[in-house]
C-alpha positions as CSV (number, residue, x, y, z in Angstrom):
1,X,6.6,-19.9,-26.2
2,X,8.4,-16.9,-24.5
3,X,5.2,-14.8,-25.0
4,X,3.0,-17.4,-23.4
5,X,5.4,-18.0,-20.4
6,X,5.4,-14.2,-19.7
7,X,1.6,-13.9,-20.1
8,X,1.2,-17.1,-17.9
9,X,3.3,-15.3,-15.0
10,X,1.6,-11.8,-15.4
11,X,-2.0,-12.9,-15.8
12,X,-2.4,-14.8,-12.4
13,X,-0.4,-12.0,-10.6
14,X,-2.9,-9.4,-12.0
15,X,-6.0,-11.5,-11.0
16,X,-4.5,-12.1,-7.5
17,X,-3.9,-8.1,-7.3
18,X,-7.5,-7.5,-8.4
19,X,-8.7,-9.8,-5.5
20,X,-6.5,-8.5,-2.9
21,X,-7.1,-4.7,-3.7
22,X,-11.0,-5.3,-3.6
23,X,-10.6,-7.2,-0.5
24,X,-8.9,-4.0,1.0
25,X,-11.4,-1.5,-0.4
26,X,-14.5,-3.5,0.8
27,X,-12.9,-4.1,4.2
28,X,-12.2,-0.3,4.9
29,X,-15.6,0.5,3.4
30,X,-17.5,-1.9,5.5
31,X,-15.8,-1.4,8.9
32,X,-15.7,2.0,10.6
33,X,-13.0,0.6,13.1
34,X,-10.7,0.3,10.0
35,X,-11.0,4.1,8.8
36,X,-8.0,5.4,10.6
37,X,-5.7,7.9,8.8
38,X,-3.1,5.3,7.9
39,X,-5.8,2.8,6.8
40,X,-7.4,5.4,4.6
41,X,-4.1,6.0,2.8
42,X,-3.9,2.4,2.3
43,X,-7.5,2.3,1.0
44,X,-6.6,5.1,-1.6
45,X,-3.3,3.1,-2.6
46,X,-5.5,0.0,-3.1
47,X,-7.8,2.0,-5.5
48,X,-4.8,3.1,-7.5
49,X,-3.4,-0.4,-7.6
50,X,-6.7,-1.8,-8.5
51,X,-6.8,0.5,-11.7
52,X,-3.3,-0.6,-12.6
53,X,-4.3,-4.3,-12.3
54,X,-7.2,-4.0,-14.5
55,X,-5.3,-1.9,-17.0
56,X,-2.6,-4.6,-17.1
57,X,-5.2,-7.3,-17.3
58,X,-6.8,-5.3,-20.3
59,X,-3.4,-5.2,-22.1
60,X,-3.0,-9.0,-21.5
61,X,-6.5,-9.8,-22.9
62,X,-6.3,-7.6,-26.1
63,X,-2.6,-8.9,-26.6
64,X,-1.3,-5.5,-26.6
65,X,2.1,-6.2,-24.6
66,X,3.8,-7.9,-27.8
67,X,2.2,-5.7,-30.5
68,X,3.8,-2.8,-32.4
69,X,1.6,0.3,-32.1
70,X,1.7,4.0,-32.9
71,X,3.1,6.0,-30.0
72,X,-0.1,8.0,-29.6
73,X,-2.5,4.9,-29.9
74,X,-0.4,3.2,-27.1
75,X,-0.5,6.4,-24.9
76,X,-4.3,6.4,-25.4
77,X,-4.5,2.7,-24.4
78,X,-2.3,3.5,-21.3
79,X,-4.2,6.6,-19.9
80,X,-5.8,4.9,-16.8
81,X,-2.4,3.1,-16.1
82,X,-0.3,6.2,-16.5
83,X,-2.3,8.3,-14.1
84,X,-2.5,5.5,-11.5
85,X,1.1,4.7,-11.9
86,X,2.4,8.1,-11.3
87,X,-0.1,8.9,-8.4
88,X,0.9,5.7,-6.4
89,X,4.5,6.5,-6.8
90,X,4.0,10.0,-5.1
91,X,1.4,8.6,-2.8
92,X,4.1,6.4,-1.2
93,X,5.9,9.7,-0.3
94,X,2.8,11.0,1.3
95,X,2.7,7.7,3.4
96,X,6.3,8.2,4.4
97,X,5.3,11.7,5.6
98,X,2.3,10.3,7.4
99,X,4.6,7.9,9.2
100,X,6.9,10.7,10.0
101,X,4.2,12.9,11.5
102,X,2.9,9.9,13.5
103,X,6.2,9.4,15.1
104,X,7.5,13.0,15.4
105,X,4.2,14.9,16.3
106,X,1.9,12.1,17.6
107,X,-0.6,14.3,19.6
108,X,-1.0,16.7,16.6
109,X,-1.3,13.9,14.2
110,X,-4.0,12.2,16.2
111,X,-6.0,15.5,16.5
112,X,-6.0,16.5,12.8
113,X,-9.2,16.2,11.1
114,X,-9.3,12.8,9.3
115,X,-11.0,13.7,5.9
116,X,-9.1,16.8,5.5
117,X,-5.9,15.3,6.3
118,X,-6.4,12.6,3.8
119,X,-7.5,15.0,1.0
120,X,-4.4,17.1,1.7
121,X,-2.1,14.2,1.7
122,X,-3.6,13.1,-1.7
123,X,-3.3,16.5,-3.3
124,X,0.5,16.3,-4.3
125,X,0.3,12.7,-5.8
126,X,-2.7,14.0,-7.9
127,X,-0.9,17.1,-9.1
128,X,2.1,15.3,-10.0
129,X,0.2,12.5,-11.8
130,X,-1.6,15.2,-13.9
131,X,1.5,17.1,-14.6
132,X,3.3,14.0,-15.9
133,X,0.2,13.1,-17.9
134,X,-0.1,16.4,-19.8
135,X,3.7,16.8,-20.5
136,X,3.6,13.2,-21.9
137,X,0.5,14.1,-24.0
138,X,2.1,17.1,-25.4
139,X,5.3,15.4,-26.3
140,X,4.2,11.9,-27.0
141,X,6.2,10.4,-29.9
142,X,4.3,9.7,-33.2
143,X,6.8,6.8,-34.2
144,X,5.7,3.2,-34.1
145,X,6.6,1.7,-30.7
146,X,7.9,-1.9,-31.0
147,X,6.3,-2.7,-27.8
148,X,3.2,-1.0,-26.2
149,X,4.6,0.1,-23.0
150,X,3.9,3.3,-21.2
151,X,7.7,4.3,-20.9
152,X,8.1,3.7,-24.8
153,X,5.6,6.4,-25.8
154,X,7.5,9.2,-24.1
155,X,10.0,11.4,-25.9
156,X,13.7,10.8,-24.7
157,X,14.0,14.1,-23.0
158,X,10.6,13.8,-21.2
159,X,11.3,10.2,-20.2
160,X,14.7,11.4,-18.6
161,X,13.0,14.1,-16.7
162,X,9.9,11.8,-15.4
163,X,12.4,9.0,-14.6
164,X,14.7,11.1,-12.7
165,X,11.7,12.7,-10.7
166,X,10.4,9.3,-9.8
167,X,13.8,8.1,-8.6
168,X,14.3,11.2,-6.6
169,X,10.8,10.6,-5.1
170,X,11.9,7.1,-4.2
171,X,15.0,8.2,-2.6
172,X,13.2,11.0,-0.6
173,X,10.6,8.4,0.4
174,X,13.4,6.0,1.7
175,X,15.4,8.9,3.5
176,X,12.1,10.0,5.4
177,X,11.5,6.4,6.3
178,X,15.0,5.9,7.6
179,X,14.7,9.0,9.7
180,X,11.3,7.8,11.0
181,X,12.8,4.4,11.9
182,X,15.7,6.2,13.7
183,X,13.5,8.5,15.8
184,X,11.0,5.6,16.6
185,X,13.8,3.5,17.8
186,X,15.2,6.4,20.0
187,X,11.8,7.1,21.4
188,X,11.2,3.3,22.1
189,X,14.6,3.1,23.9
190,X,14.0,6.2,25.9
191,X,10.5,5.0,27.1
192,X,11.8,1.6,28.0
193,X,14.7,3.1,30.0
194,X,12.4,5.7,31.8
195,X,12.1,4.9,35.4
196,X,8.5,5.9,35.6
197,X,7.6,3.8,32.4
198,X,5.2,0.8,33.2
199,X,4.6,-2.4,31.5
200,X,1.1,-1.4,30.6
201,X,2.2,1.7,29.1
202,X,4.8,-0.1,26.9
203,X,2.2,-2.5,25.8
204,X,-0.5,0.0,24.9
205,X,1.5,2.7,23.2
206,X,5.0,1.5,22.1
207,X,3.7,-1.8,20.7
208,X,0.8,-0.1,18.8
209,X,3.3,2.5,17.2
210,X,5.6,-0.3,16.3
211,X,3.0,-2.1,14.5
212,X,1.9,1.0,12.7
213,X,5.6,1.8,11.6
214,X,6.3,-1.9,10.7
215,X,3.1,-2.2,8.3
216,X,3.8,1.1,6.6
217,X,7.7,0.3,6.4
218,X,7.0,-3.1,4.9
219,X,4.8,-1.6,2.1
220,X,7.2,1.1,1.3
221,X,10.2,-1.4,1.3
222,X,8.4,-3.5,-1.2
223,X,7.6,-0.5,-3.3
224,X,11.1,1.1,-3.3
225,X,12.7,-2.2,-3.9
226,X,10.4,-3.0,-7.0
227,X,10.6,0.4,-8.5
228,X,14.1,1.3,-7.9
229,X,15.1,-2.2,-9.3
230,X,12.9,-1.9,-12.4
231,X,13.9,1.9,-13.0
232,X,17.7,1.2,-12.7
233,X,17.4,-1.8,-15.0
234,X,15.5,0.1,-17.7
235,X,17.9,3.0,-17.5
236,X,20.8,0.6,-17.8
237,X,19.1,-1.0,-21.0
238,X,18.2,2.4,-22.3
239,X,21.8,3.4,-22.4
240,X,23.2,0.1,-23.6
241,X,21.0,-0.1,-26.6
242,X,20.6,2.7,-29.1
243,X,17.8,0.9,-30.9
244,X,14.6,0.6,-28.7
245,X,13.7,-2.7,-30.5
246,X,16.6,-4.3,-28.7
247,X,15.0,-3.5,-25.4
248,X,11.8,-5.1,-26.2
249,X,12.7,-8.7,-25.2
250,X,13.6,-7.5,-21.7
251,X,10.4,-5.3,-21.0
252,X,8.1,-8.1,-19.8
253,X,10.7,-9.2,-17.0
254,X,10.7,-5.4,-15.9
255,X,7.0,-5.7,-15.6
256,X,7.3,-8.8,-13.6
257,X,9.6,-7.2,-11.1
258,X,7.1,-4.5,-10.3
259,X,4.0,-6.8,-10.2
260,X,4.4,-7.5,-6.4
261,X,4.0,-3.9,-5.6
262,X,0.4,-3.8,-7.0
263,X,-1.0,-6.5,-4.8
264,X,1.0,-6.0,-1.5
265,X,-1.6,-4.0,0.4
266,X,-3.7,-7.1,1.0
267,X,-1.0,-9.4,2.2
268,X,0.8,-6.8,4.4
269,X,-2.5,-5.8,6.1
270,X,-3.6,-9.5,6.3
271,X,-0.2,-10.6,8.1
272,X,0.3,-7.2,10.2
273,X,-3.2,-6.2,11.3
274,X,-5.6,-8.6,13.2
275,X,-8.6,-6.2,12.3
276,X,-7.9,-6.5,8.7
277,X,-7.4,-10.1,8.8
278,X,-10.8,-10.6,10.6
279,X,-12.4,-8.4,7.9
280,X,-10.8,-10.6,5.0
281,X,-12.0,-13.9,6.9
282,X,-15.4,-12.4,6.8
283,X,-15.2,-12.0,3.1
284,X,-13.9,-15.7,2.7
285,X,-16.8,-16.7,4.8
286,X,-19.4,-15.0,2.5
287,X,-17.7,-16.0,-0.6
288,X,-17.6,-19.8,0.5
289,X,-21.3,-19.6,1.8
290,X,-20.0,-20.2,5.3
291,X,-17.6,-23.1,4.8
292,X,-14.5,-21.2,5.5
293,X,-14.1,-19.5,8.9
294,X,-17.6,-20.5,10.3
295,X,-16.7,-18.9,13.7
296,X,-15.4,-15.5,12.4
297,X,-18.4,-13.5,13.8
298,X,-18.2,-15.2,17.2
299,X,-15.1,-13.4,18.5
300,X,-15.4,-9.7,19.7
301,X,-14.4,-6.8,17.5
302,X,-10.6,-5.9,18.0
303,X,-9.9,-2.6,19.3
304,X,-6.4,-0.7,19.5
305,X,-4.2,1.4,17.6
306,X,-4.2,2.3,13.8
307,X,-2.3,-0.9,13.0
308,X,-4.7,-3.2,14.8
309,X,-2.7,-4.5,17.6
310,X,-3.3,-7.7,19.4
311,X,-6.5,-8.0,21.5
312,X,-4.6,-8.2,24.9
313,X,-2.5,-5.0,24.1
314,X,-5.6,-3.2,22.5
315,X,-7.8,-3.8,25.6
316,X,-5.3,-3.5,28.3
317,X,-6.7,0.0,29.2
318,X,-10.1,-1.4,29.9
319,X,-8.5,-4.1,32.1
320,X,-6.5,-1.6,33.8
321,X,-9.4,0.5,34.6
322,X,-11.4,-2.3,36.0
323,X,-8.3,-3.2,38.3
324,X,-8.1,0.4,39.4
325,X,-11.7,0.4,40.3
326,X,-11.6,-2.7,42.4
327,X,-8.4,-1.3,44.3
328,X,-10.0,2.1,44.9
329,X,-13.5,0.6,46.1
330,X,-14.5,1.7,49.4
331,X,-11.8,4.5,49.4
332,X,-13.1,8.1,50.0
333,X,-10.4,9.5,47.5
334,X,-10.6,8.8,43.8
335,X,-7.4,8.9,41.8
336,X,-7.6,9.6,38.0
337,X,-4.8,8.2,36.0
338,X,-4.0,9.5,32.6
339,X,-1.6,7.3,30.5
340,X,0.4,8.2,27.4
341,X,-1.5,7.7,24.3
342,X,-5.0,8.1,25.8
343,X,-7.3,10.8,24.4
344,X,-9.2,13.1,27.0
């Protein structure tokens, strides 16, 4: 009964994760307006999470979760999962750095070539995932694992090193995020208190940066909470029980703790980004043969910052330009205004 209860919880969560991550991937692939630097990192994150969802679902279908397998056999079953899980752990550090660059050096961040930037940001997660994979491949235990879990296939010393490195990565991600939050708040206060700052400037730049920050911050918060909690609990269990067999009953619960991380990209972007939300509703419209959201294609395409700000905030520059033209009509002199956040 315990086994069926765990599977009944994990199964729907994995199906929901597959559905959500496929939506994210299709939305970014379909719409050019979504292919910003931040959204492309979310796109890469959704791919890694999709691999994890499929690997977990395969483990569930073949009933590997509660089987005793040879350590190397279990390692071979978990190759896609192990690569994706390490990649996404370090990708969140890259996302934290991207958020830091966006706040600290916004102009340079905006001018960097998108494709090269995304590839460079993915180099570190890829290298870390490959290093962990090959180290685990060399030192994988040949003993029978009481439970086919990726962590139980590692040698004790290797597990200590990898676990410590992941925890250090999480702490570094958290510190970079906190510093970015502090700087963003200070910049927002300085701009609000500046005597030359205008309402339109605050709407068009500050609000968009806040949305970029909040979306990325929510995703990293969910990830850090899930993985830090799971890692700490596993290390406590590892030190409490000398025999790994005694840890087996608790492993499914640790898996459940990490599950929300693997389907969060869809929900965070749905609730935080009007542009992503519109793309997802278009998908629902097609899947239901027009029954859901029949007017989804009638509205104008949203424009704005990387996070997809509200339509009023995103288009206020155009409204401002039109009002300037009306005020200056008939005048011999023309004034050109340059607002913060505009690209010349």
